[in-house]
C-alpha positions in Angstrom: 26.3 -6.5 5.5 26.7 -3.0 4.1 25.3 0.3 5.4 22.5 2.1 3.5 20.1 4.8 4.6 16.9 4.2 5.0 15.2 7.5 4.7 12.0 6.2 6.5 13.7 5.7 9.5 16.0 8.4 9.3 19.2 6.5 9.6 21.5 4.3 8.2 21.4 0.6 8.7 22.6 -2.7 7.4 21.3 -4.3 4.6 23.5 -7.7 2.5 23.9 -5.6 0.0 25.1 -1.7 -1.3 22.5 0.6 -1.8 21.4 1.0 -5.3 18.5 3.0 -6.3 16.7 2.5 -9.2 16.2 5.3 -11.6 12.7 5.7 -10.6 10.8 4.1 -8.0 7.3 2.0 -8.3 5.1 3.1 -5.9 1.5 3.2 -4.9 -0.8 4.9 -2.1 -4.2 3.3 -0.7 -6.7 5.6 1.0 -7.6 3.3 3.8 -10.9 5.7 4.9 -12.3 4.5 1.1 -11.7 1.1 1.1 -15.0 -1.4 1.6 -13.4 -4.7 1.3 -15.5 -5.1 -1.7 -12.8 -7.5 -3.3 -12.7 -6.2 -6.3 -9.1 -5.6 -6.9 -8.1 -9.1 -5.3 -10.5 -10.7 -8.2 -8.5 -8.7 -10.8 -5.5 -9.9 -9.6 -6.5 -13.4 -9.0 -8.2 -13.6 -12.6 -5.2 -11.9 -14.3 -2.1 -13.5 -12.7 -2.7 -16.7 -10.8 -5.2 -18.6 -11.8 -2.9 -21.6 -12.9 -2.1 -24.7 -10.6 -0.1 -24.7 -7.6 -1.6 -21.2 -7.3 -4.6 -21.6 -5.8 -3.6 -19.8 -2.2 -1.6 -17.0 -3.4 -3.3 -14.0 -3.3 -1.0 -11.1 -4.7 -3.2 -8.7 -3.7 -5.6 -9.1 -0.6 -7.7 -7.3 1.5 -7.6 -7.7 5.3 -10.2 -6.5 8.4 -8.0 -5.2 11.0 -7.3 -5.7 13.8 -8.1 -9.4 13.6 -7.7 -10.3 10.2 -4.5 -11.2 8.0 -3.1 -13.8 5.6 -1.2 -15.9 5.9 -2.3 -16.8 9.1 -0.9 -13.8 12.1 1.5 -12.8 9.8 2.3 -9.4 11.0 1.8 -10.6 14.9 4.2 -13.2 14.4 7.0 -10.9 13.2 6.2 -8.5 15.6 6.4 -10.8 18.3 10.1 -12.0 16.8 11.3 -8.1 16.9 10.1 -7.4 20.1 9.2 -4.3 21.6 10.7 -1.4 20.0 10.6 2.5 20.2 9.2 4.5 17.5 8.8 8.0 19.0 10.5 10.1 16.5 11.7 11.0 13.2 14.9 8.7 13.6 14.1 5.0 14.5 16.7 3.4 17.0 15.1 0.2 17.5 16.2 -2.9 15.6 15.4 -3.3 12.1 14.7 -7.1 10.9 18.5 -7.2 9.6 19.9 -6.1 12.6 17.9 -8.7 14.7 18.6 -11.4 12.4 20.1 -14.4 14.2 23.7 -15.2 14.2 24.0 -17.1 10.4 20.8 -15.3 9.3 20.6 -12.5 6.8 17.1 -11.4 7.8 15.2 -11.9 11.0 12.0 -14.1 9.6 9.8 -17.3 9.7 8.0 -19.7 7.5 4.3 -19.6 7.7 2.9 -23.4 7.8 1.2 -24.4 4.8 -2.1 -24.2 6.7 -1.5 -20.6 7.6 -2.4 -20.2 4.1 -6.3 -22.0 4.2 -8.0 -18.7 5.6 -7.4 -16.0 3.5 -10.8 -13.9 4.9 -10.3 -15.0 8.5 -11.7 -12.3 11.1 -13.3 -10.5 8.7 -15.7 -7.5 9.9 -14.7 -8.6 13.5 -14.6 -5.2 15.1 -12.0 -4.5 18.8 -13.4 -2.6 21.6 -17.1 -2.6 23.3 -20.3 -1.5 22.8 -22.8 -0.8 25.6 -26.6 -1.7 25.5 -28.3 1.1 24.2 -25.5 3.2 23.4 -25.7 5.6 20.3 -23.2 6.5 17.9 -20.3 8.8 19.3 -17.0 9.7 17.6 -14.1 8.2 18.1 -16.2 4.7 17.8 -16.4 2.9 20.8 -16.3 -0.1 18.2 -14.1 -0.2 15.4 -11.9 -2.0 12.7 -10.7 -0.9 9.2 -10.1 -2.8 5.7 -6.0 -3.1 4.9 -5.5 -3.9 1.1 -2.0 -5.4 0.4 0.0 -5.9 -2.5 4.1 -6.7 -2.4 5.7 -3.1 -1.2 8.5 -3.7 -4.1 10.9 -2.8 -1.3 13.8 -0.7 -2.0 15.9 -3.0 0.7 13.7 -6.2 0.2 14.1 -9.0 2.5 13.3 -11.5 0.0 16.3 -10.3 -2.2 18.5 -10.3 0.9 17.1 -13.6 1.9 17.8 -15.4 -1.1 21.2 -17.4 -1.7 20.4 -17.7 -5.3 20.5 -14.2 -5.8 17.4 -15.4 -8.0 14.9 -12.2 -7.1 16.1 -8.9 -8.2 15.1 -5.5 -8.2 14.9 -3.8 -11.6 16.8 -0.6 -12.5 14.2 1.5 -14.6 11.5 1.2 -12.1 11.9 -0.4 -8.9 9.8 -3.7 -9.2 10.8 -6.8 -7.5 10.7 -9.7 -9.4 11.9 -13.3 -9.0 13.7 -15.1 -12.0 12.3 -18.3 -11.7 15.1 -19.9 -14.0 17.5 -19.6 -11.4 14.9 -20.0 -8.6 15.5 -23.3 -6.7 12.6 -23.3 -4.0 14.3 -22.6 -1.1 11.8 -20.9 0.2 14.6 -18.1 1.9 12.6 -15.5 0.5 9.2 -16.6 1.8 10.8 -16.9 5.1 12.3 -13.3 5.1 9.8 -11.2 3.7 7.7 -9.9 7.1 4.8 -9.3 4.8 4.4 -12.3 3.6 4.3 -11.4 0.1 6.3 -14.1 -1.9 5.0 -17.7 -2.4 5.8 -21.3 -2.8 4.3 -22.5 -6.0 4.3 -26.3 -4.8 3.7 -27.2 -8.6 6.3 -25.5 -10.1 8.8 -26.1 -6.7 9.6 -22.1 -7.4 8.7 -19.0 -5.8 6.2 -16.2 -7.4 5.0 -12.8 -6.1 3.1 -9.9 -7.4 4.8 -8.3 -10.3 3.8 -4.9 -9.9 1.7 -5.5 -13.5 4.7 -4.6 -15.0 3.5 -4.7 -18.5 1.3 -2.3 -17.9 3.6 -0.1 -16.2 5.9 -0.2 -19.1 3.0 1.0 -21.4 2.1 3.6 -19.0 -0.7 2.1 -17.4 -1.4 1.7 -13.6 -1.6 -1.9 -12.5 -5.2 -3.8 -12.5 -5.8 -3.3 -9.1 -5.6 0.1 -9.2 -7.7 0.5 -12.1 -10.7 -2.1 -10.9 -11.0 -0.3 -8.0 -14.6 0.5 -7.1 -13.8 3.0 -4.5 -11.0 4.6 -6.2 -8.6 4.3 -2.9 -5.5 3.8 -4.9 -3.3 6.0 -6.9 -0.3 4.0 -8.7 3.2 6.1 -10.0 6.6 6.6 -9.0 8.1 8.0 -5.4 11.0 10.0 -5.4 13.6 10.3 -1.9 12.7 13.4 -0.2 15.9 15.2 -1.0 15.0 14.8 -5.1 11.3 15.1 -4.6 8.7 16.8 -7.6 5.9 19.0 -5.9 4.2 18.2 -9.3 4.3 14.5 -8.6 1.0 13.5 -7.2 2.6 10.7 -5.0 5.6 13.1 -4.0 3.0 15.5 -3.2 0.6 13.3 -0.9 4.0 11.6 0.8 6.5 14.0 1.0 4.8 17.1 1.1 1.2 17.1 2.5 2.4 13.6 5.0 -0.9 12.4 4.8 0.4 8.9 3.8 2.6 6.5 5.8 4.6 3.5 4.8 3.4 -0.2 6.3 5.8 -1.2 9.0 8.6 1.0 8.4 10.3 -0.1 11.6 11.0 -3.5 9.5 13.4 -1.4 7.8 12.7 -2.8 4.2 11.8 0.9 2.8 8.5 -0.4 1.4 7.3 1.7 -1.3 3.2 1.4 -0.9 1.7 4.4 1.4 -1.5 4.1 3.3 -3.5 6.9 4.5 -4.8 6.3 7.9 -8.2 5.6 9.0 -8.9 8.2 11.2 -11.5 6.9 13.1 -9.0 4.1 14.7 -7.4 4.6 17.7 -3.9 6.0 17.4 -1.7 4.1 19.2 -3.2 0.8 17.2 -2.2 2.9 14.2 1.3 4.1 15.5 2.5 0.9 15.7 1.6 -0.3 12.3 2.5 2.8 9.8 5.0 4.7 12.2 5.2 7.7 14.8 4.3 10.6 12.8 0.4 8.8 12.2 -1.4 11.5 14.0 -0.4 14.2 12.1 -1.3 12.3 9.0 -4.5 11.9 10.1 -4.8 16.0 11.2 -3.4 16.5 7.7 -5.7 14.4 5.4 -8.7 16.3 7.7 -7.9 19.7 6.4 -7.5 18.4 2.9 -10.4 21.1 1.7 -7.7 23.7 3.2 -4.9 22.6 0.6 -5.6 22.6 -2.8 -3.2 20.9 -3.9 -3.5 18.0 -1.7 -7.4 17.9 -2.7 -6.5 17.7 -6.3 -4.0 15.2 -6.2 -6.5 12.9 -3.8 -9.2 13.5 -6.4 -7.0 11.7 -9.3 -7.4 8.7 -7.6 -9.0 6.6 -9.6 -9.8 8.8 -12.1 -7.8 7.5 -15.0 -6.0 3.9 -16.2 -2.8 5.8 -17.2 0.1 6.7 -14.9 -0.2 10.5 -13.9 3.5 11.8 -13.5 2.6 15.6 -13.4 -0.5 17.1 -11.7 -1.2 20.6 -11.1 -4.7 22.7 -9.7 -6.2 25.4 -12.1 -9.3 27.3 -11.3 -11.6 24.5 -10.0 -9.8 21.8 -11.9 -7.1 19.5 -11.0 -5.3 18.0 -14.2 -2.8 14.8 -14.4 -0.4 14.7 -17.4 1.7 11.6 -18.7 5.1 11.2 -19.1 5.5 13.4 -22.2 3.1 16.2 -20.2 -0.1 15.5 -22.2 -2.8 16.0 -20.2 -4.7 12.5 -20.1 -7.3 13.5 -17.4 -9.5 16.7 -15.9 -11.1 16.7 -12.3 -13.2 19.2 -10.6 -12.4 19.7 -7.3 -16.3 20.7 -6.8 -18.8 18.6 -8.9 -21.5 21.1 -10.0 -24.9 21.3 -8.5 -27.9 21.2 -10.3 -31.2 22.1 -9.3 -34.2 21.5 -11.2 -37.5 22.5 -10.9 -40.7 20.1 -9.0 -42.7 21.0 -12.5 -41.4 20.8 -15.8 -42.4 23.0 -18.3 -41.5 21.3 -21.2 -42.6 17.9 -20.4 -46.1 19.0 -18.3 -44.6 16.6 -15.6 -44.2 17.3 -12.1 -40.9 15.7 -10.7 -40.7 13.4 -7.5 -38.3 12.2 -5.2 -38.3 8.4 -4.7 -36.1 6.6 -2.6 
């Protein structure tokens, strides 16, 4: 095992290979306060990439209802049970990662799901936690709660699928950090499926090799955001590239959201994979539950998100979600607008920080007619 530095847990850790960060790292931010589980992202991904034989139960993108939904069945519950109770109470995580906790003779702590675990993609949908007494009225925080968690491959900096593969058929692209499977080298051992704690690597029973989310790399290579991002009705996603903290760029909207404003958190950072999909936590969920899922800093992330209107640069970055199909490499706030730029510093989108309000008189003199409000 080599020693690599994981900035999400604030320390060095064991990993099967030497650190080799890509020239730039594919990343995505999702705002969980806006997701309505319409599954448009799931359908867009499914029809684009997994419509073939053997891919019937592959959902490279899926949306789960938390706390009782998961795909495949119980993926997070099972790996958390195997990892055991770990302490996450500060910027330096002192507990075990999945590489630290690996059994003798294995590279990563994992498990192989049963085939039937993939048969219930919408299990637990809209099931709520908590009690609601008869006659109770609406109050905050909610007495009952649930939220939607969209998931794709995290294209981790230290992927467990890559570390677990005995054939070295999983690789991380140096140009953008997207993790792919070389299906010519793959022999279908399913060690990548066993190793990935997020269970975002799938085995195709027809071709007998593994497949996974490819980060829509043909689009990314041409400056376009992923299918799940551009089709999202709720505009909850922003896809681009993230920097390590000591090389962050303030004019990169993802860097600003993740590193400066600190409103977005990785999914289960204690696993030690340094995932590159970040989530803005839902503000109505008990912090103890969110801390287990998104790490120790989740309460500050929620507080900063609530104050977004006081930080024009954060507000500007958040308003770029879903504003353009192109990847935004730079942005700035100018007057009442947030402006996004491509890699060549050409303007690609301009969004007002505050939408204009138009008040029209009840009687229209030009058309000599009365306007009425209809609901």
